[in-house]
LUMRO-123568 format. One line per field, with one value per residue (C-alpha): chain; x, y, z; residue in one letter. Coordinates in steps of 0.02 Angstrom, whole numbers, plus 50000, padded with zeros to 5 digits. Layout:
<pts>
ch <- c(A;...) $
px <- c(X;...) $
py <- c(Y;...) $
pz <- c(Z;...) $
aa <- c(A;...) $
</pts>
This chain:
<pts>
ch <- c(A;A;A;A;A;A;A;A;A;A;A;A;A;A;A;A;A;A;A;A;A;A;A;A;A;A;A;A;A;A;A;A;A;A;A;A;A;A;A;A;A;A;A;A;A;A;A;A;A;A;A;A;A;A;A;A;A;A;A;A;A;A;A;A;A;A;A;A;A;A;A;A;A;A;A;A;A;A;A;A;A;A;A;A;A;A;A;A;A;A;A;A;A;A;A;A;A;A;A;A;A;A;A;A;A;A;A;A;A;A;A;A;A;A;A;A;A;A;A;A;A;A;A;A;A;A;A;A;A;A;A;A;A;A;A;A;A;A;A;A;A;A;A;A;A;A;A;A;A;A;A;A;A;A;A;A;A;A;A;A;A;A;A;A;A;A;A;A;A;A;A;A;A;A;A;A;A;A;A;A;A;A;A;A;A;A;A;A;A;A;A;A;A;A;A;A;A;A;A;A;A;A;A;A;A;A;A;A;A;A;A;A;A;A;A;A;A;A;A;A;A;A;A;A;A;A;A;A;A;A;A;A;A;A;A;A;A;A;A;A;A;A;A;A;A;A;A;A;A;A;A;A;A;A;A;A;A;A;A;A;A;A;A;A;A;A;A;A;A;A;A;A;A;A;A;A;A;A;A;A;A;A;A;A;A;A;A;A;A;A;A;A;A;A;A;A;A;A;A;A;A;A;A;A;A;A;A;A;A;A;A;A;A;A;A;A;A;A;A;A;A;A;A;A;A;A;A;A;A;A;A;A;A;A;A;A;A;A;A;A;A;A;A;A;A;A;A;A;A;A;A;A;A;A;A;A;A;A;A;A;A;A;A;A;A;A;A;A;A;A;A;A;A;A;A;A;A;A;A;A;A;A;A;A;A;A;A;A;A;A;A;A;A;A;A;A;A;A;A;A;A;A;A;A;A;A;A;A;A;A;A;A;A;A;A;A;A;A;A;A;A;A;A;A;A;A;A;A;A;A;A;A;A;A;A;A;A;A;A;A;A;A;A;A;A;A;A;A;A;A;A;A;A;A;A;A;A;A;A;A;A;A;A;A;A;A;A;A;A;A;A;A;A;A;A;A;A;A;A;A;A;A;A;A;A;A;A;A;A;A;A;A;A;A;A;A;A;A;A;A;A;A;A;A;A;A;A;A;A;A;A;A;A;A;A;A;A;A;A;A;A;A;A;A;A;A;A;A;A;A;A;A;A;A;A;A;A;A;A;A;A;A;A;A;A;A;A;A;A;A;A;A;A;A;A;A;A;A;A;A;A;A;A;A;A;A;A;A;A;A;A;A;A;A;A;A;A;A;A;A;A;A;A;A;A;A;A;A;A;A;A;A;A;A;A;A;A;A;A;A;A;A;A;A;A;A;A;A;A;A;A;A;A;A;A;A;A;A;A;A;A;A;A;A;A;A;A;A;A;A;A;A;A;A;A;A;A;A;A;A;A;A;A;A;A;A;A;A;A;A;A;A;A;A;A;A;A;A;A;A;A;A;A;A;A;A;A;A;A;A;A;A;A;A;A;A;A;A;A;A;A;A;A;A;A;A;A;A;A;A;A;A;A;A;A;A;A;A;A;A;A;A;A;A;A;A;A;A;A;A;A;A;A;A;A;A;A;A;A;A;A;A;A;A;A;A;A;A;A;A;A;A;A;A;A;A;A;A;A) $
px <- c(55033;55075;54909;54975;55156;55075;54973;55118;55228;55106;55084;55278;55297;55159;55231;55397;55327;55212;55332;55422;55254;55179;55338;55336;55519;55534;55587;55765;55783;55839;55999;55961;56009;55858;55720;55819;55807;55615;55515;55330;55291;55116;55099;55138;55164;55242;55392;55417;55609;55727;55716;55535;55515;55634;55541;55368;55279;55222;55284;55315;55415;55451;55492;55598;55588;55782;55708;55554;55670;55793;55651;55596;55415;55279;55126;55079;55086;55269;55286;55216;55275;55432;55343;55345;55159;55100;55023;54973;54853;54891;54758;54610;54411;54334;54494;54574;54688;54831;54696;54642;54728;54730;54812;54790;54894;54913;54803;54642;54564;54657;54535;54516;54593;54439;54537;54661;54680;54765;54806;54896;54982;54863;54706;54603;54596;54450;54294;54205;54300;54154;54026;54134;54329;54364;54493;54437;54521;54675;54710;54898;55029;55190;55316;55248;55299;55427;55406;55270;55230;55161;55119;55051;55036;55030;54925;54737;54703;54746;54683;54541;54419;54456;54624;54623;54755;54850;54887;54970;55029;55087;55189;55220;55373;55421;55431;55620;55710;55797;55724;55752;55673;55673;55605;55600;55534;55521;55472;55443;55377;55400;55351;55170;55084;55173;55262;55204;55269;55283;55346;55364;55388;55441;55469;55470;55551;55533;55569;55664;55497;55449;55328;55344;55273;55298;55215;55204;55141;55151;55090;55063;55017;55014;54953;55000;55045;54862;54757;54616;54754;54760;54694;54775;54799;54825;54869;54902;54944;54971;55009;55080;55106;55176;55198;55299;55249;55362;55477;55340;55183;55152;55005;55014;54880;54867;54775;54750;54680;54684;54619;54625;54560;54595;54516;54487;54531;54436;54462;54483;54414;54540;54519;54552;54699;54767;54753;54819;54837;54870;54695;54545;54367;54283;54314;54196;54243;54320;54348;54357;54395;54434;54465;54474;54527;54585;54677;54714;54816;54876;55014;55094;55257;55377;55460;55328;55166;55090;54927;54852;54703;54656;54523;54486;54369;54353;54248;54263;54185;54214;54119;54140;54058;54039;53958;53861;53850;53746;53656;53508;53336;53376;53525;53681;53618;53693;53620;53729;53705;53805;53802;53858;53880;53923;53949;53990;54072;54093;54185;54210;54319;54396;54514;54604;54720;54831;54990;55055;55195;55206;55336;55276;55416;55547;55424;55369;55190;55140;54945;54872;54688;54610;54436;54386;54214;54178;54028;54013;53878;53856;53762;53759;53670;53673;53627;53573;53595;53500;53515;53539;53560;53699;53781;53943;53998;54080;54081;54179;54298;54235;54058;53956;53801;53748;53687;53535;53516;53553;53408;53426;53401;53461;53470;53537;53575;53664;53789;53871;53903;54058;54125;54296;54371;54542;54637;54812;54958;55127;55230;55413;55495;55681;55702;55510;55380;55210;55068;54872;54742;54564;54475;54286;54188;54010;53930;53765;53731;53588;53543;53399;53333;53242;53108;53020;53014;53129;53202;53100;53128;53059;53043;53069;53172;53245;53354;53457;53583;53677;53845;53956;54122;54242;54418;54543;54731;54893;55073;55223;55410;55564;55749;55867;56003;56005;55996;55885;55705;55569;55389;55215;55034;54852;54731;54541;54497;54327;54233;54054;53946;53959;53823;53787;53785;53647;53543;53557;53380;53358;53248;53076;53128;53169;53316;53437;53444;53586;53726;53848;53999;54176;54266;54422;54555;54759;54891;55082;55246;55413;55583;55682;55867;55953;56122;56234;56296;56122;55967;55823;55630;55526;55360;55244;55049;54870;54697;54541;54385;54224;54099;54203;54076;54088;54007;53889;53820;53661;53664;53631;53465;53412;53251;53272;53452;53527;53684;53724;53828;53849;53911;53949;54116;54231;54414;54586;54747;54920;55086;55280;55359;55536;55651;55843;55966;56156;56294;56443;56558;56537;56631;56759;56844;56834;56645;56615;56456;56380;56233;56108;55914;55772;55598;55501;55329;55229;55027;54909;54722;54584;54384;54332;54140;54042;54073;54250;54295;54468;54533;54618;54541;54553;54697;54813;54989;55056;55233;55304;55482;55595;55777;55889;56068;56134;56311;56376;56545;56588;56449;56367;56235;56179;56025;55974;55813;55681;55503;55408;55244;55177;55008;54837;54647;54510;54392;54210;54115;54065;53891;53832;53684;53741;53596;53668;53869;53954;54131;54301;54354;54543;54539;54523;54345;54318;54274;54440;54367;54380;54530;54701;54830;55006;55150;55281;55450;55518;55692;55732;55890;55939;56093;56111;56242;56247;56333;56363;56325;56409;56269;56131;56124;56076;56039;56027;55946;55910;55823;55716;55579;55535;55700;55664;55485;55403;55212;55111;54913;54786;54590;54443;54269;54180;54096;54259;54284;54419;54606;54728;54899;55046;55174;55290;55473;55470;55614;55624;55730;55740;55809;55802;55883;55882;55877) $
py <- c(54116;54278;54359;54345;54390;54533;54597;54570;54676;54818;54823;54817;54969;55058;55029;55086;55247;55283;55236;55400;55493;55381;55401;55589;55590;55680;55574;55593;55722;55610;55667;55832;55752;55629;55775;55879;55740;55715;55787;55770;55602;55626;55487;55335;55246;55385;55339;55171;55219;55104;55225;55218;55038;55024;55126;55065;54995;54824;54698;54779;54716;54812;54730;54851;54864;54783;54638;54613;54612;54488;54372;54376;54434;54450;54463;54523;54337;54344;54512;54443;54285;54322;54419;54324;54297;54321;54165;54180;54069;54017;54075;53956;53985;54140;54213;54106;54252;54365;54494;54443;54441;54299;54346;54299;54363;54252;54124;54219;54183;54222;54193;54364;54451;54506;54540;54672;54849;54843;55022;55102;55250;55255;55244;55073;54964;54877;54915;54954;54956;54926;54830;54730;54712;54551;54595;54491;54636;54704;54855;54864;54850;54765;54854;55018;54994;55059;54953;54852;54892;54774;54821;54671;54751;54917;55015;54992;55162;55245;55130;55030;54947;54766;54785;54640;54573;54720;54859;54821;54973;54959;55107;55182;55243;55429;55567;55609;55769;55756;55723;55530;55368;55185;55037;54837;54692;54508;54369;54190;54020;53830;53658;53698;53851;53985;54147;54298;54464;54602;54762;54929;55116;55259;55434;55584;55731;55896;56086;56216;56285;56139;56043;55877;55747;55560;55432;55243;55092;54923;54789;54598;54499;54319;54149;54043;53870;53797;53757;53910;54038;54115;54271;54376;54558;54679;54860;54988;55163;55311;55498;55566;55760;55863;56045;56122;56294;56317;56241;56160;56147;56051;55993;55800;55714;55565;55493;55288;55183;54988;54869;54682;54526;54339;54167;54050;53887;53821;53675;53490;53344;53207;53092;53242;53298;53131;53132;53309;53439;53573;53553;53652;53589;53769;53845;53994;54043;54224;54393;54578;54714;54904;55038;55231;55347;55514;55569;55739;55785;55951;55940;56054;55996;56090;56012;56038;56016;55932;55957;55834;55829;55692;55668;55535;55458;55288;55208;55027;54882;54703;54560;54376;54234;54078;53915;53812;53628;53529;53357;53338;53259;53110;52999;53021;53174;53348;53532;53672;53853;54000;54152;54325;54454;54627;54733;54934;55027;55197;55281;55448;55489;55659;55628;55778;55747;55849;55824;55936;55921;55975;55981;55950;55947;55806;55731;55763;55717;55708;55714;55679;55677;55632;55597;55515;55524;55378;55358;55215;55151;54977;54895;54711;54627;54436;54380;54190;54110;53962;53801;53629;53456;53334;53171;53249;53333;53467;53565;53523;53646;53625;53659;53817;53779;53958;54049;54124;54299;54324;54364;54474;54369;54484;54664;54742;54901;54963;55087;55139;55307;55302;55404;55374;55475;55437;55524;55486;55540;55472;55504;55518;55491;55452;55291;55265;55298;55261;55284;55265;55302;55271;55244;55268;55194;55248;55177;55171;55028;54989;54854;54843;54720;54770;54644;54659;54571;54417;54470;54379;54401;54314;54402;54587;54693;54815;54830;54969;54930;55057;55015;55111;55040;55129;55033;55071;55030;55046;55035;55031;55028;55038;55103;54985;55043;55132;54966;54857;54890;54808;54819;54780;54827;54788;54844;54825;54780;54803;54734;54789;54671;54662;54683;54504;54484;54613;54541;54369;54268;54123;53963;54065;54212;54322;54437;54311;54376;54385;54434;54550;54649;54560;54625;54562;54580;54576;54565;54576;54581;54582;54637;54711;54737;54836;54882;54894;54706;54621;54637;54529;54535;54417;54431;54347;54371;54317;54373;54321;54329;54325;54291;54287;54291;54128;54043;53887;53768;53674;53516;53356;53286;53441;53525;53696;53718;53850;53918;54077;54176;54129;54266;54104;54069;54122;54072;54105;54143;54138;54116;54186;54265;54283;54362;54393;54465;54459;54544;54428;54543;54649;54504;54453;54535;54367;54363;54534;54545;54395;54402;54284;54319;54208;54205;54079;54092;53959;53991;53899;53957;53851;53838;53876;53835;53723;53554;53590;53660;53638;53595;53711;53835;53795;53864;53913;53828;53810;53828;53933;53986;54075;54060;54161;54201;54347;54369;54505;54503;54661;54687;54509;54465;54297;54247;54071;54061;53921;53935;53804;53778;53641;53537;53640;53600;53603;53528;53580;53695;53688;53655;53756;53646;53518;53395;53412;53404;53386;53298;53382;53320;53253;53135;53207;53190;53146;53313;53377;53526;53450;53346;53404;53498;53428;53530;53574;53676;53750;53814;53970;54049;54204;54283;54480;54560;54756;54846;55015;55196;55181;55066;55158;55046;54895;54754;54581;54438;54264;54139;53988;53961;53793;53722;53536;53559;53505;53465;53546;53598;53689;53679;53785;53759;53907;53920;53851;53712;53583;53555;53685;53649;53746;53828;53719;53744;53908;54011;54200;54332;54515;54672;54854;55023;55189;55361) $
pz <- c(55828;55709;55777;55964;55919;55830;55977;56100;55978;55976;56161;56205;56067;56155;56330;56279;56215;56349;56502;56514;56511;56656;56746;56740;56662;56489;56346;56291;56147;55978;55898;55798;55639;55648;55652;55528;55402;55413;55275;55226;55147;55076;54963;55035;54874;54789;54674;54749;54782;54883;55023;55031;55026;55165;55286;55242;55391;55317;55195;55031;54866;54703;54543;54439;54246;54232;54334;54211;54062;54143;54185;53992;54053;53936;54040;54227;54278;54247;54323;54500;54518;54605;54736;54916;54957;54794;54691;54515;54434;54259;54128;54153;54146;54092;54139;54006;53917;53946;53943;54116;54285;54407;54562;54747;54913;55045;55002;54955;54797;54634;54509;54422;54577;54675;54841;54803;54761;54596;54523;54382;54424;54587;54486;54502;54365;54396;54280;54436;54597;54703;54598;54491;54548;54441;54326;54170;54090;54153;54065;54095;53973;54032;53919;53986;54148;54253;54423;54500;54682;54787;54953;55064;55226;55300;55175;55204;55289;55137;54989;54964;54932;54921;55005;55114;54990;54998;54863;54676;54588;54427;54383;54202;54146;54200;54084;54051;54078;53922;53747;53699;53694;53680;53567;53625;53547;53617;53514;53599;53548;53543;53515;53530;53450;53362;53372;53513;53485;53617;53572;53655;53617;53721;53663;53772;53851;53949;53893;53972;54030;54129;54022;53983;53875;53848;53727;53790;53677;53716;53599;53618;53465;53407;53436;53622;53654;53645;53495;53502;53563;53391;53394;53550;53511;53646;53629;53765;53724;53849;53821;53986;54023;54169;54193;54329;54347;54506;54615;54742;54614;54462;54363;54272;54174;54061;53923;53912;53790;53797;53683;53713;53635;53640;53620;53763;53742;53892;54009;53966;54037;54101;53947;53825;53926;53932;53727;53701;53841;53718;53607;53638;53638;53645;53459;53484;53660;53665;53758;53695;53807;53795;53921;53906;54039;54071;54241;54306;54449;54535;54664;54793;54878;54997;55155;55274;55182;55012;54932;54803;54713;54587;54469;54344;54220;54158;54008;53986;53895;53924;53826;53780;53694;53791;53735;53870;53857;53963;53967;53858;53923;53816;53879;53785;53719;53753;53724;53647;53648;53644;53752;53744;53879;53831;53981;53993;54145;54180;54325;54402;54553;54636;54778;54887;55017;55118;55239;55357;55467;55647;55789;55944;56066;56030;55914;55748;55674;55486;55498;55335;55295;55116;55040;54890;54794;54665;54563;54459;54342;54246;54096;54094;53963;53919;53743;53685;53500;53448;53549;53463;53526;53485;53547;53555;53718;53627;53472;53311;53241;53069;53098;53147;53208;53289;53132;53198;53268;53452;53576;53726;53881;54025;54056;54204;54253;54432;54508;54667;54754;54885;55000;55082;55211;55302;55432;55500;55614;55563;55733;55732;55894;55895;55807;55821;55681;55736;55617;55680;55565;55520;55359;55337;55192;55154;55005;54919;54802;54676;54556;54437;54315;54152;54092;53937;53773;53771;53953;54073;54268;54407;54564;54622;54488;54607;54761;54854;54987;55097;55190;55315;55406;55512;55467;55611;55590;55672;55586;55691;55629;55730;55662;55743;55635;55470;55376;55508;55536;55638;55591;55661;55600;55635;55498;55466;55278;55202;55034;54975;54897;54704;54585;54553;54744;54767;54628;54699;54705;54808;54765;54781;54657;54812;54849;54944;55135;55254;55133;55208;55165;55174;55322;55383;55516;55463;55580;55532;55597;55525;55493;55358;55322;55171;55137;54976;55007;55039;55099;55169;55235;55349;55382;55485;55447;55484;55405;55496;55387;55498;55352;55183;55050;54958;54815;54835;54704;54720;54834;54754;54805;54873;54778;54856;54839;54709;54636;54748;54882;55057;55209;55314;55252;55400;55346;55421;55325;55408;55354;55336;55197;55172;55031;55032;54891;54927;54803;54828;54749;54900;54996;54874;54711;54620;54634;54577;54461;54554;54658;54720;54762;54827;54913;55022;55082;55201;55206;55271;55244;55280;55304;55485;55460;55345;55288;55243;55396;55438;55266;55142;55042;54847;54716;54823;54882;55053;54992;54855;54833;54702;54675;54551;54498;54411;54334;54253;54171;54042;53928;53969;54082;54136;54229;54284;54402;54453;54522;54637;54703;54810;54785;54773;54796;54692;54817;54739;54854;55041;55109;55257;55291;55418;55353;55174;55188;55042;55002;54998;54824;54818;54682;54512;54423;54235;54209;54253;54361;54533;54634;54683;54578;54590;54635;54505;54479;54322;54284;54165;54084;53989;53916;53852;53769;53794;53642;53740;53690;53520;53462;53544;53688;53601;53687;53625;53745;53720;53839;53874;53990;54082;54020;54078;53983;54150;54118;54239;54251;54343;54359;54327;54401;54310;54142;54047;54176;54171;54155;54091;54048;54098;53990;53895;53848;53779;53689;53672;53595;53649;53572;53637;53590;53650;53546) $
aa <- c(M;P;S;R;L;T;V;L;S;L;A;L;L;A;S;G;L;L;S;P;I;V;S;G;Q;A;A;P;P;P;P;A;A;E;L;E;G;V;K;V;V;G;D;W;L;G;E;A;S;R;N;T;V;A;N;H;P;G;A;R;T;V;V;R;R;E;D;L;A;E;G;G;A;V;N;L;R;D;A;L;R;R;V;P;G;V;Q;V;Q;E;S;N;G;T;G;G;S;D;V;S;L;N;V;G;V;R;G;L;T;S;R;L;S;P;R;S;T;I;L;L;D;G;V;P;I;A;V;A;P;Y;G;Q;P;Q;L;S;M;A;P;V;G;L;G;N;L;Q;A;V;D;V;V;R;G;G;G;S;V;R;Y;G;P;Q;N;V;G;G;I;I;N;F;V;T;R;D;I;P;E;T;F;G;G;S;A;G;V;Q;L;Q;G;G;E;H;G;G;I;R;T;Q;S;N;L;F;V;G;G;T;T;A;Q;G;L;G;V;A;L;L;Y;N;G;T;H;G;P;G;Y;R;E;R;E;D;N;E;S;I;D;D;I;M;L;K;A;R;Y;K;F;S;D;T;D;E;L;T;G;S;L;H;Y;Y;D;G;Q;A;G;M;P;G;G;L;T;Q;A;D;Y;D;A;D;P;F;Q;S;R;R;P;F;D;D;F;H;G;T;R;K;D;A;V;L;K;Y;S;H;R;D;D;R;R;T;F;E;V;Q;T;Y;Y;T;D;S;F;R;G;S;H;I;E;T;I;A;P;G;T;V;A;G;T;Y;T;H;Q;L;M;A;Y;P;R;D;Y;H;T;F;A;I;E;P;R;Y;S;Q;L;F;D;W;G;Q;W;T;H;E;I;S;V;G;Y;R;Y;L;N;E;A;M;H;E;R;T;L;R;N;N;K;Y;T;S;T;L;D;Y;T;P;Y;D;S;F;P;Y;G;G;P;Y;V;L;S;G;D;N;T;G;G;N;E;A;H;A;V;Y;I;D;D;T;I;N;A;G;D;W;T;I;T;P;G;L;R;Y;E;R;I;N;S;W;W;Q;A;H;P;G;G;T;V;V;V;K;G;P;T;F;R;R;E;H;Y;S;Q;P;L;P;S;L;N;V;I;Y;H;L;T;E;A;L;K;L;Y;A;N;A;E;T;S;F;G;S;L;Q;Y;F;Q;I;G;Q;K;D;S;T;S;Q;F;A;S;G;L;Q;P;E;K;A;R;T;Y;E;I;G;T;R;Y;D;T;A;A;W;S;G;E;V;S;L;F;R;I;N;F;D;H;E;L;Q;F;V;G;K;L;P;G;V;V;D;S;Y;D;G;W;T;S;L;G;A;T;T;H;K;G;I;E;S;A;A;H;V;D;L;G;A;F;D;D;S;L;R;G;L;S;L;W;G;T;A;T;Y;T;H;A;F;Y;R;F;G;S;F;E;G;K;D;L;P;F;Y;S;R;R;T;A;N;A;G;L;R;Y;T;R;A;A;W;T;F;N;V;D;A;F;S;Q;S;R;Q;H;S;P;G;T;P;S;F;D;P;N;H;P;T;Q;Y;Q;T;I;G;T;P;E;G;D;L;G;D;I;P;G;W;T;T;W;N;A;R;T;E;Y;A;F;G;P;S;A;S;N;L;R;L;G;V;G;V;K;N;I;F;D;R;R;Y;F;T;R;S;T;D;N;N;D;G;I;Y;V;G;Q;P;R;T;Y;Y;V;Q;A;S;V;D;F) $
</pts>
């Protein structure tokens, strides 16, 4: 239904615009004030101001810094959970710590966030945006952020790749005009685990000559609520600079360093979870990652044109230790081996773009062109330690059987050279804004295995692939009033093959044939209302994947089946998103300071091919909702909010061989990895007192998450599979000062 509505809407919009031309009549001139107020926009993400969001031709939500503080957020999951259409999975599997990010948009897979373009100040945070977009390391310190900008529709022509799940831009704090700073700390803990501390520091200012500098630091340290979460340590530091050498020209840049390490407590079997859901059976699994990047950007902006050129370089490392445990050759025994996965990535990009305003009759056109060259390189290795056999299906904490030296067992390199060019035309015609656009991606990918010594490679060792795709889009917004907008868009999204997919081998040790880059078509229609008293948004969406890449496992009893990826996974995602906020004080003075907000989303994402045809995709909820109340009185602020999600599924992997169908698993398995996941609701509360300027704007807050200690869990099906318990009742205190 959403797709039909969207096509109908676009057709009506086009016919409304063309009818004066077809009839030979001139379009009535819009009021002069409307054209006089038009200025070149240039960067669609911009500063994510309220006006920018209100006029965006698609679903868009911005979470501000004050919202993060009042929600007691300590990680990126907390920051994103209140955005409609966005589902954030608890830390699990090989993404089992706050170093990683598991976010899915509109029913898309959430494991390590592979299908959204995720940015930090407009720069991709993935270690390799084309070849390795998964965020096993999300190098973003929450305390350094000014806002989280989530564009779910209407942005694919400008940003990519992997943009079917929209664009998420983490915006760091601005350099202040006058010298000053702030410092803050949050401590949280509960009945399980210890005290985790998040601290942040910000200092900066701008000279009379236009030179601005700011230093940002965010650190997260301490144990979590599960056993083996005792060594999480995250440090994120950024130095930003800006030099405004004229009213229209400025140079900006940043140096950024991130270091994150954490233990990964792993999943539990059903029996272990029933005995103690907070225990760990994986004493040696951990993750460590670092990121160094440098960004330089020149901008020219006046009322009629903008020109920007941005270049950046990133140097990333991520490594992990994961214990593999499998049934032994003798009944009742298990083989244990510790594996290490050190991986290095480098990315360089340069991206110029130009926008110009033209007046053509009664219409204005902002024509924008942009180009990005991105080159990335990777070196991925696998090392194995000694193997031993035991009658236990886990390794006890009081032993360390892996004393031998590591042996190199895998050594791969690869790279991508990607060219992306776009052009769009934002047409302002009275109350209409129409933006047709085209993005073109051309990618040269390669992968190579390096046999030798202890590295054994079966089959060919080198593969190169070339891809090119035109990606058209059309965005339309109608300004019914200054406050009420209608919008619709139709977009095409694209994701190239990743390194491990290019290097995939079949059962005969030859490169698997038939894999194609992902391509999806997205349709959206919605309305947005925004006044000082209240605001709201409703969006209908539909995503059609013709051949979504999906991982399939070995089929039981089929000799020549193998673990790998298939392009046969056609899927559909459709639903409705809504959000609202009301300031009750605008209607009654006795309610001054009281506001309510809420979101509600319904999503239906399902397979269209294979043995799971018509059934729900894994690890998403059909229904999610947020509700919150905020009350301020004098120096006090009170917050109460709730989050709810419905049942999820972990059904196993579908078969695309009609002769060997697989079962859609709904009953929980003893291993804990498969079966339905019950829905849950949690409540949170917080109180804050602001001491005011005389006390350096000291703010003290106390809060509790999951007030009623609701026990909930998720599952994982990767190397650390099993059941993962959710966050129990947790208390926190906050303090911040300005100077």
